[in-house]
C-alpha positions, 0 to 999 in steps of 0.5 A: 162823398160817394153821391157824385159817383152814384149820380154819374153811375145813374146817368150811365156816365161810367168813364166820369164815375170811374175817374172819380173812383180812381181819384178817390180810391187809388191810394187806399186800394194800394195801401190795402194791397201792400198790407196784404202782399207786402211787396210794393211792385206786386201791390202796384200790379194788383192795384192796376188789376183791381181798377181794371176789374172795377172798370169792367164791373162798374156798370153792374154795380147796383148799390147794395153795399156802399161803394167803398165796401164794394171796392174794398171787397174787390181789392181784398178778393184780388189780393187773396187770389194772388196770394193763393196763386203764389202759395201754390207755386212758391219760388223762394222761401224767406226762411232760407238760412242763406237769405236770412243771414244775408238780410241780417248782415244788410245795414238797411235791415238793422234796427236803431235804438229808440234812445237815439231818437229814431222811432221804428217805422209804423209800416215796419211794425205793421209788417210784423203782425199776422195778416188778419191783424194787419188788415184790421189795423190798416182799415180801422186806423189808417183808412178810418173805417168803422167797425161795421165797415171793416167787418163788411170788407173782411167778411168778419163779425163785428166782435171779431173785428174788435177782438182782432184790433185788441190783439193787434194793439197788444202785438204792436205794443210788444213789437214797439217795446222790443229793443235790438240786441246791444252790440258789445 
């Protein structure tokens, strides 16, 4: 899958290689970004920043890691940097009582009963997981990466990846089993 990109890089055809990278990885980079920052607009901005960084670094890519691992590392690090930057300057707490009350009253935030045939959205369920579990689930199941690739992308040992997957699946089962309170 990456051979044609590597051929263009070896031939110093950076524009062509970059176009292939964008074509193949734009959705994956965006999904990783949104899974980390949980904000679609911010994820779109970060995806653009990530591809700008890839464009600038492409001539220096030496092939030490697979191209996808290299791209995911840049993506993950860019998202983590943004999360740290935002944590240093918080603007509004999501746990503000007034905001929580407004969200609870919002019809868009109300869950529906499973018996009505409407299943919980997978992304809604993923967003309820801790970030470390959400990243592992996203890469392993949604991006279909191997244990080794997930570990390399997140900087985790393979045993930790397997543990996080196990715990994440348990949490997802708990989330899926929850039913909203029945209105009387």
